[in-house]
N, C-alpha and C positions, 0 to 999 in steps of 0.2 A: 698566766701567771696574774692573779686577781690585785687589782689597785689598791693602794692602803686611803683610805678617806679620812680627811681631817676637820676637825672645826676649825676656821681662820678667822681672828676678829681684824678688821681693819677700821682706821681711821675712814669716814666717809668720803674725805676729800681725797685720799689715796688712794682708796677705791676707785674712785672714780677718773683720776689720773691714770692708773692701772689699765684700767677698761676702755680707755681711749688708745692707750699705746698698744693694747693687744688688738682692738679691731684694726689700729695702724697696720700692725703684721699680720692680718687675716688669722688670726687665733684667738680662742675663747678665754676669757680671763684666767681660767683654771692652768691652760695651759700656757700661758705669758707665765703664770707663778711658779709652775714648774721649767719652762724654759732658763727663766731667771737663777732660781737656785739650783740649778744643772750648771748652769755657768759660774755662779759665784763657788760650787763645790770643786770645779775644775779650777778656775784660777787659782785656788786655795790649796791644790794638790790634794783634797777630799775625796774626789769623786771614784769610787769603786769600780775597778775594771770590768766588773760584772755586770754593771749596770746595763739596761736596755735600751735602744734607742727610742727616740722620741718620734710620732707620727708625723711625717712634712707638714709644714703649715698651710692654712685653705680648707677649704672641703675637697675630699674626697672625689677623685675624677670617675664620671659614669663609664661604667661598661660600656662598649661600643653596642649598638645594636647592629643583629646579624642583617647582611644586606638580602633582601628579595632576589629569590631565584631568578635569574634570566633565563630568557628563552635560548636555545642554540644560536652560535652567534651575535646574539647582542652583547652589547657593552651597558653600562650604567650611563651613557651620554646618550646612546641611542634611544633610552625608553620614556625620554622625558617627550611631552608630547609637541609637537612642531606644529605651531600656529600661522607660520609663512607659506605652510605648503597650502596650496589654496585649489 
């Protein structure tokens, strides 16, 4: 589903407070505005049942890197260099 784009004019002080709050919650300012609007709609009983879920806050997790192929009988712990063997 394509997201709607709107132009929003805010008092600079309100924007600064909102941006700080968003940063504290690990959200973008845009996501914080959507979060607050959804919360207000829900509390007013006006949030449609068909509304999609928001992406979780914070940065998306990185995909785990594939483990390197290990030789037969080797484990990840055994592949580290052992500097104590002399």
